[in-house]
C-alpha positions as CSV (number, residue, x, y, z in Angstrom):
1,M,-7.6,30.0,-53.4
2,K,-3.9,29.0,-53.4
3,K,-3.3,31.1,-50.3
4,F,-6.3,29.4,-48.6
5,S,-5.0,26.0,-49.5
6,L,-1.6,26.7,-48.0
7,I,-3.2,27.9,-44.8
8,L,-5.3,24.7,-44.6
9,I,-2.3,22.6,-45.2
10,A,-0.4,24.4,-42.4
11,I,-3.3,23.9,-40.0
12,L,-3.4,20.2,-40.9
13,I,0.4,19.8,-40.3
14,F,0.1,21.7,-37.0
15,T,-2.7,19.4,-35.9
16,L,-0.8,16.3,-36.8
17,L,2.3,17.4,-35.0
18,T,0.5,18.5,-31.8
19,G,-1.5,15.3,-31.9
20,C,1.7,13.2,-32.1
21,G,3.2,15.3,-29.3
22,K,0.2,14.6,-27.0
23,K,0.4,10.9,-27.8
24,E,4.1,10.8,-27.0
25,S,3.5,12.8,-23.8
26,A,0.8,10.4,-22.6
27,E,3.1,7.5,-23.2
28,N,5.7,9.1,-20.9
29,V,3.3,10.0,-18.1
30,I,2.5,7.7,-15.2
31,K,-0.5,8.6,-13.0
32,I,0.2,6.7,-9.8
33,G,-2.2,6.3,-6.9
34,V,-0.6,6.2,-3.5
35,S,-1.4,6.1,0.2
36,P,-0.3,9.4,1.9
37,E,2.3,7.8,4.1
38,P,4.9,6.4,3.4
39,H,4.1,5.8,-0.2
40,K,3.8,9.4,-1.3
41,A,7.0,10.4,0.4
42,I,8.8,7.6,-1.4
43,V,7.3,8.4,-4.8
44,D,8.0,12.1,-4.4
45,L,11.7,11.2,-3.8
46,I,12.1,9.7,-7.3
47,K,10.0,12.2,-9.3
48,D,13.1,14.2,-10.4
49,D,15.0,11.1,-11.2
50,L,12.3,9.8,-13.5
51,E,11.9,13.3,-15.1
52,K,15.5,12.9,-16.2
53,E,14.5,9.6,-17.7
54,G,11.8,11.3,-19.7
55,I,9.0,10.0,-17.4
56,K,6.6,12.4,-15.7
57,L,4.9,11.2,-12.5
58,E,1.5,12.5,-11.5
59,V,0.8,11.4,-7.9
60,I,-2.7,11.0,-6.8
61,E,-3.5,10.3,-3.1
62,F,-6.1,7.8,-1.8
63,T,-7.0,7.2,1.8
64,D,-8.7,3.8,1.4
65,Y,-7.9,0.3,0.2
66,V,-10.5,-0.1,-2.5
67,K,-10.5,2.9,-4.9
68,P,-6.8,2.6,-5.9
69,N,-7.5,-0.8,-7.4
70,T,-10.8,0.0,-9.1
71,A,-9.3,3.3,-10.5
72,L,-6.4,1.3,-11.9
73,A,-8.7,-1.3,-13.5
74,D,-10.9,1.5,-14.9
75,K,-7.8,3.3,-16.4
76,E,-8.3,6.4,-14.3
77,I,-4.7,5.8,-13.1
78,D,-1.8,3.9,-14.6
79,A,-0.3,2.3,-11.5
80,N,-0.8,2.2,-7.8
81,F,1.5,1.8,-4.8
82,F,-0.4,1.1,-1.5
83,Q,-0.9,-2.6,-1.0
84,H,0.8,-5.9,-0.3
85,L,0.5,-9.0,-2.6
86,P,-1.9,-11.1,-0.6
87,Y,-4.4,-8.2,-0.5
88,M,-4.0,-7.5,-4.2
89,N,-4.5,-11.2,-5.1
90,E,-7.6,-11.5,-2.9
91,F,-9.0,-8.2,-4.2
92,K,-8.6,-9.0,-7.9
93,E,-10.1,-12.4,-7.6
94,K,-13.2,-11.1,-5.9
95,Q,-13.6,-8.1,-8.2
96,N,-12.5,-10.0,-11.4
97,I,-10.0,-7.5,-12.5
98,N,-6.6,-8.0,-14.1
99,I,-3.9,-6.2,-12.2
100,V,-0.3,-7.5,-11.5
101,S,2.7,-6.6,-9.4
102,I,5.8,-5.3,-11.0
103,G,7.9,-5.5,-7.8
104,A,8.1,-5.0,-4.0
105,V,9.4,-1.8,-2.4
106,H,8.9,-2.0,1.4
107,I,7.3,-3.6,4.4
108,E,5.2,-1.6,6.8
109,P,5.2,-3.7,9.9
110,M,1.8,-4.3,11.4
111,G,1.6,-3.8,15.2
112,L,-0.6,-4.0,18.2
113,Y,-1.0,-0.6,19.8
114,S,-2.7,0.5,23.0
115,K,-3.3,3.8,24.9
116,K,-4.2,1.9,28.1
117,Y,-1.4,-0.7,28.4
118,K,2.3,-0.8,27.9
119,S,2.8,-4.5,27.3
120,I,0.7,-7.4,26.1
121,D,1.0,-8.9,29.6
122,E,-1.0,-6.0,31.1
123,I,-4.0,-6.5,28.8
124,P,-6.7,-8.0,31.0
125,N,-9.1,-10.9,30.3
126,G,-12.1,-9.9,28.2
127,S,-10.4,-6.9,26.6
128,T,-11.5,-5.6,23.2
129,I,-9.0,-5.7,20.4
130,A,-9.8,-3.9,17.1
131,I,-8.5,-5.4,13.9
132,P,-8.9,-4.5,10.1
133,N,-12.1,-5.7,8.6
134,D,-10.7,-6.7,5.1
135,P,-9.9,-10.4,4.8
136,T,-6.2,-10.3,4.2
137,N,-5.3,-7.6,6.8
138,G,-7.7,-9.2,9.3
139,G,-6.0,-12.5,8.9
140,R,-2.6,-10.8,9.1
141,A,-3.6,-9.3,12.4
142,L,-4.7,-12.6,13.9
143,L,-1.4,-14.2,12.7
144,L,0.5,-11.5,14.5
145,L,-1.4,-12.2,17.7
146,Q,-0.8,-15.9,17.3
147,E,3.0,-15.5,16.7
148,N,3.1,-13.7,20.0
149,G,1.2,-16.4,21.9
150,I,-2.0,-14.3,22.5
151,I,-4.3,-16.6,20.5
152,K,-4.0,-19.9,18.6
153,L,-5.7,-20.4,15.2
154,K,-7.2,-23.7,13.9
155,D,-4.9,-23.4,10.9
156,P,-1.8,-21.5,12.0
157,D,-0.8,-20.8,8.4
158,N,-4.1,-19.5,7.0
159,I,-3.6,-15.9,6.0
160,L,-7.4,-15.4,5.6
161,S,-8.3,-16.5,9.1
162,T,-11.1,-14.8,10.9
163,E,-12.3,-14.5,14.5
164,N,-14.3,-17.7,13.8
165,D,-11.0,-19.6,13.2
166,I,-9.6,-19.0,16.6
167,A,-9.0,-22.3,18.4
168,E,-7.6,-21.0,21.7
169,N,-8.2,-17.6,23.3
170,P,-6.8,-17.8,26.9
171,K,-7.7,-14.1,27.7
172,N,-11.2,-14.4,26.2
173,L,-10.4,-11.4,24.0
174,K,-13.2,-9.8,22.0
175,F,-12.4,-8.7,18.5
176,E,-14.0,-5.7,16.7
177,A,-13.4,-5.6,12.9
178,L,-13.2,-2.1,11.5
179,E,-12.0,-0.4,8.4
180,A,-8.2,-0.2,8.5
181,A,-8.1,3.5,8.2
182,Q,-10.4,4.0,11.2
183,L,-8.2,2.0,13.6
184,P,-6.0,4.8,14.9
185,R,-9.1,6.9,15.6
186,V,-10.7,4.3,17.8
187,L,-7.5,3.5,19.7
188,G,-8.7,5.4,22.8
189,D,-12.0,3.6,22.8
190,V,-10.7,0.0,22.8
191,D,-8.1,-1.9,24.8
192,G,-5.8,-2.3,21.8
193,A,-5.8,-2.2,18.0
194,V,-3.8,-4.0,15.4
195,I,-2.9,-1.2,12.9
196,N,-1.2,-1.3,9.5
197,G,2.1,0.5,9.4
198,N,1.0,3.3,7.0
199,Y,-2.0,4.3,9.1
200,A,0.1,4.1,12.3
201,L,2.6,6.5,10.7
202,E,-0.2,8.9,9.6
203,A,-1.4,8.9,13.2
204,N,2.1,9.9,14.4
205,L,2.7,6.5,16.0
206,V,6.2,5.3,16.0
207,P,6.0,1.5,15.4
208,T,9.4,0.6,16.9
209,K,8.5,2.6,20.0
210,N,4.8,2.6,20.4
211,A,3.8,-0.9,19.3
212,L,3.4,-3.6,22.0
213,I,4.2,-6.2,19.4
214,L,5.4,-5.7,15.8
215,E,6.1,-7.7,12.7
216,D,9.7,-8.2,11.7
217,K,11.6,-8.4,8.5
218,S,10.3,-11.9,7.8
219,S,6.9,-10.6,7.1
220,P,5.5,-11.7,3.7
221,Y,3.4,-8.5,3.4
222,A,5.8,-6.3,1.3
223,N,4.1,-3.4,-0.4
224,I,4.1,-3.6,-4.2
225,V,3.6,-1.5,-7.3
226,A,0.6,-2.7,-9.4
227,V,-0.3,-2.1,-13.0
228,R,-2.8,-3.5,-15.4
229,G,-2.0,-7.0,-16.6
230,G,-0.3,-7.0,-20.0
231,E,1.4,-3.6,-19.3
232,E,4.0,-4.7,-16.8
233,N,6.8,-4.8,-19.4
234,Q,6.3,-1.3,-20.7
235,E,9.5,0.7,-20.5
236,K,8.0,3.4,-18.3
237,F,6.9,0.9,-15.7
238,Q,10.3,-0.8,-15.7
239,K,11.9,2.6,-15.1
240,L,9.5,3.3,-12.3
241,I,10.2,0.1,-10.4
242,K,14.0,0.4,-10.9
243,A,13.9,3.9,-9.4
244,L,11.8,2.7,-6.4
245,Q,14.2,-0.2,-5.8
246,S,17.3,2.1,-5.8
247,E,19.9,2.6,-3.1
248,K,18.6,6.1,-2.8
249,V,15.2,4.9,-1.8
250,K,16.6,2.2,0.5
251,K,18.7,4.8,2.4
252,F,15.8,7.2,2.6
253,I,13.5,4.5,4.1
254,E,16.1,3.4,6.7
255,E,17.0,6.9,7.8
256,K,13.5,8.5,7.8
257,Y,11.5,5.7,9.4
258,N,14.0,4.0,11.7
259,G,12.4,0.5,11.5
260,G,8.8,1.7,11.1
261,V,9.2,1.0,7.4
262,I,11.6,-1.7,6.1
263,P,13.1,-2.0,2.5
264,A,11.9,-5.1,0.8
265,F,14.6,-5.3,-1.9
């Protein structure tokens, strides 16, 4: 009986110790959802650095703009890195979820691309231009066209403008709103498409060479790291954003993307 009791005690101690170990491990793991390019490349760059800080990164790729936020809200992941602040704010208001930014990392300049024309002046009257169909990126695309004198909006500062808010359209352009990820795939079927930087890079487009017009460093659409509200001050997330805003990351972005991605810190 005494021997049995000692064995039972040993099992209980082992269970408690391994349980504590799992808890500690979970507290030092960040499951982060990212877009494939350039987000994954940037996060992969800092994995070893965070490992030295006692933080393990588990990187999960998403190819759309919806699931990363719902997965974060549902606690399937701990953070995400794929979106800009206007998009996050609009999304969380509509979906009634509590997610917040812990900092900006880079800007992916949105650009107008075409396989048929080499300049905006060549685009003829009545051409079809594809733009993203989500409110913030659709508005962003129209603002880019306005900044380059292609259209004029009723409210020139409205980031949620739609095709219905166009006041002047000298070339009588037609707009086709599609899912952002689909835009590179339809580029050959339309006269032009306004494409987000990450999807342009995935399609082997070089923004600084292939875009007819392109956002510059003044763009307010910096990509951010998001976490659930109330968790933003956790040490592991502070270490994450510090690593992502390091000189190492800045140098990597500047050298690898040559203006196709711009540091935002």
